[in-house]
Each structure stands twice: as C-alpha cells, then as structure tokens.
C-alpha positions in Angstrom: 114.2 116.5 103.6 111.2 116.5 105.9 108.9 116.2 102.9 110.7 113.1 101.7 110.5 111.6 105.2 106.8 112.3 105.3 106.2 110.7 101.9 108.4 107.7 103.0 106.3 107.3 106.1 103.2 106.9 104.0 104.7 103.9 102.3 105.9 102.5 105.6 102.4 102.9 107.1 100.8 101.1 104.2 103.4 98.3 104.4 103.0 97.9 108.1 99.2 97.9 107.9 99.3 95.2 105.2 101.9 93.1 107.0 100.3 93.4 110.5 96.7 93.4 109.3 96.2 96.8 111.0 94.3 99.9 110.0 96.7 102.0 108.0 95.0 105.2 109.2 95.9 104.4 112.8 99.5 103.9 111.9 99.5 107.2 109.9 98.0 109.0 112.9 100.9 107.7 115.1 103.4 109.0 112.5 101.7 112.4 112.3 102.0 112.8 116.0 105.7 111.8 116.0 106.6 114.1 113.1 104.5 116.9 114.4 105.9 117.0 117.9 109.5 115.9 117.5 110.3 117.3 114.0 108.0 120.3 113.6 107.7 121.3 117.3 103.9 121.3 117.2 101.6 120.8 120.1 99.2 117.9 120.2 96.2 120.2 120.0 97.6 121.8 116.8 98.1 118.4 115.2 94.6 117.4 116.1 93.4 120.7 114.6 94.7 119.6 111.2 92.5 116.6 111.2 90.1 116.9 108.1 86.9 116.5 110.1 84.5 117.0 107.1 86.4 114.4 105.0 86.5 112.0 107.9 82.7 112.1 108.4 82.1 111.9 104.7 84.1 108.7 104.4 82.7 107.3 107.6 79.1 107.8 106.6 79.7 106.5 103.1 81.4 103.4 104.6 78.4 102.8 106.9 75.8 103.4 104.1 77.5 101.2 101.5 78.5 98.7 104.2 74.7 98.1 104.7 74.3 97.9 100.9 77.0 95.2 100.8 75.6 93.3 103.6 72.0 93.1 102.2 73.3 92.2 98.7 72.4 95.4 96.9 75.8 96.1 95.4 76.3 92.5 94.5 72.9 92.5 92.7 73.8 95.7 90.8 76.9 93.9 89.6 74.9 90.9 88.5 72.4 93.0 86.6 75.2 94.9 84.8 76.9 91.6 83.8 73.6 90.2 82.6 72.9 93.2 80.5 76.2 92.8 78.7 76.4 89.0 78.9 76.8 88.7 75.1 79.5 91.4 75.0 81.6 90.9 78.1 84.5 92.8 76.6 82.4 95.9 77.0 81.8 95.6 80.8 85.1 97.2 81.8 84.5 100.0 79.4 80.9 100.4 80.7 82.1 100.7 84.3 84.7 103.3 83.3 82.1 105.3 81.6 79.8 105.0 84.6 82.5 106.4 86.9 83.2 109.2 84.4 79.5 110.0 84.1 78.7 110.0 87.9 81.8 112.1 88.7 81.2 114.4 85.8 77.7 115.3 86.9 79.2 117.4 89.7 80.3 115.4 92.8 83.8 114.8 91.4 86.1 111.8 92.0 85.8 111.7 95.8 82.2 110.4 95.6 83.4 107.7 93.1 86.2 106.7 95.5 83.7 106.3 98.3 81.1 104.0 96.7 82.2 102.6 93.3 85.0 100.3 94.5 82.5 97.9 96.0 80.6 97.6 92.8 83.6 97.5 90.5 85.5 95.0 92.5 82.5 92.8 93.0 82.0 92.8 89.2 85.7 92.1 88.6 85.4 89.0 90.7 82.5 87.7 88.7 84.0 88.2 85.3 87.6 87.4 86.3 88.9 90.9 85.5 92.4 92.0 86.6 92.2 94.1 89.8 94.6 96.6 88.2 92.0 97.3 85.5 89.4 97.7 88.3 91.7 100.3 90.0 92.1 102.2 86.7 88.4 102.2 86.2 87.7 103.7 89.6 90.5 106.2 89.8 90.8 107.1 86.1 87.1 107.3 85.4 86.5 109.4 88.6 89.4 111.8 88.0 88.5 112.3 84.3 84.9 113.0 85.1 86.0 115.5 87.7 87.1 117.8 84.9 83.8 118.4 83.2 82.7 122.0 83.3 80.1 121.3 86.0 82.3 119.1 88.2 84.4 119.6 91.4 87.9 119.5 90.0 87.1 121.9 87.2 85.8 124.4 89.8 88.8 123.9 92.0 91.3 124.6 89.2 89.3 127.7 88.3 89.6 128.9 91.9 93.3 128.2 92.0 94.0 130.0 88.8 92.0 133.0 90.0 93.9 133.1 93.4 97.2 132.9 91.4 96.4 136.1 89.7 95.2 134.9 86.3 92.6 137.1 84.5 89.2 135.8 83.6 90.2 135.8 79.9 93.3 133.7 80.6 91.3 131.3 82.8 88.7 130.8 80.1 91.5 129.9 77.7 93.5 127.7 80.0 90.7 125.7 81.7 89.4 123.8 78.6 93.0 122.8 77.7 93.6 121.5 81.3 90.3 119.6 81.2 90.9 118.1 77.8 94.5 117.1 78.5 93.5 115.4 81.8 90.5 113.5 80.3 92.7 112.5 77.3 95.4 111.2 79.6 93.0 109.1 81.7 91.4 107.7 78.5 94.8 106.7 77.1 95.9 105.1 80.4 92.7 103.1 80.5 93.1 101.9 76.9 96.8 101.0 77.6 95.9 99.0 80.8 92.9 97.4 79.1 95.2 96.1 76.3 98.1 95.1 78.6 95.7 93.1 80.8 93.8 91.7 77.8 90.6 92.7 79.3 88.6 91.8 76.2 89.1 88.2 77.4 86.9 88.6 80.5 84.1 86.1 80.7 80.6 86.0 82.1 80.0 83.3 84.7 78.9 79.9 83.4 75.2 79.2 83.6 74.4 82.8 84.1 70.8 83.4 84.8 68.7 86.5 85.0 69.2 88.1 88.4 66.4 88.4 90.9 64.6 91.7 91.0 65.6 94.2 93.8 63.7 94.0 97.0 62.1 97.1 98.5 65.0 97.5 100.9 67.5 97.1 98.1 65.7 99.6 95.9 66.1 102.2 98.6 69.9 101.9 98.3 69.7 102.1 94.5 67.9 105.4 94.7 
C-alpha cells in the first residue's frame, strides 16, 4: 500500500509542478519528508542521508555546463549543422539522432549521460524540423537505454553485477547477458520504429531558405570537445 502511495505521489508532484510552475524536485522533497516521518517513522537526518548526493552533483554540473552551451548558441549550432548535413534527406534526421544517442551511450557512459545533455540538442532540432516531441522523447530515452546494453556500457555491467550477487555462475551469466542485451536493444528499436511510423516522422521538413550554418567560434568549439 505504501508503495502505491509513493508512486502516486510522484504523479501528484509532477502535476502540481506543471500546474503551479514550480520545481517538481522541491515538491518531491516535501513528499519524501512527509512520508518518511509520518508513515515510516524516520528521522529527518535519516531522510537527508538517503539523498543521492553524487547523482545530484552530476545533474547540477551537467545543467550548468550545458546551460552555458545553450546560452552561447553552441547546442543550437550543432543542431543547425546536423540538419544542414541531411538537408536533402530530412526523413533520416530522427534516425540519425537515435543512432547518435545509442552510440554515445554504448561507448560506456550509459543512458544517464544521454539524459543529461542530449535533450537540449534533440529538442532544439525537433523545433527546427517540426518533429513531434514524442519522437524526440523516444530518441533520447530509447537510444540511450539501448546503448546502455552494449558489452562495454554501464547497464550491461550493472546487470552482470546483479546476476552475480543473485548467485548465478559465470557460465550462466555469460549465457544470459547477451540475450538480455539483445532483447532490450531489439525492444527499443521496435518502439522507435513504431513511434516513427505513428507520428509520420518521414514528413519532417528542413527550414525554408536553409543556409550553411556559421562555423563554430573558439568558445563554442570548447563545448563541442
């Protein structure tokens, strides 16, 4: 019952944040205090101790870093260059962005990194080519999660550790892991294809009078590398 209430509070927090134009995290913190003290009998310091400090700082620093990149036009210019490169085949732009999310995630950092910095690029591109925001969400989440299951990425390593802790032998893990990775990647690919078709994403268009984007300034190049 408590689990259902907690899950329900997440939806309430999101709804309140959207309606009142407030930070959803602040509302969630308030809920965590109320549930922790009055329902679970926890002390305030114990609730604070559950705060994911490392994740918080990762998201905060990523927000600051990419906030600067948004402000000085770096991310917008990246989107413009991507659109210009595929200006004669705009239908391929959503696919290219999904593959980019998959590739970056699959190189090791996993989906968390994708969730931190790709939304700004993907959503900026979506605005320019009039792409459905649902497709943009699937590109970010699906591509990031699928890439997380390559043998050198974070999710793959996490599943291996969980199986090992659960008592599976190395032989069993070696047999199970490729199947888990394949099924996950296949599922994300099929979801992307389905949403791509439903939203008719092949009809996206490049902006009228599209011109070759300006080259990156020295400051912008620093954010690219």
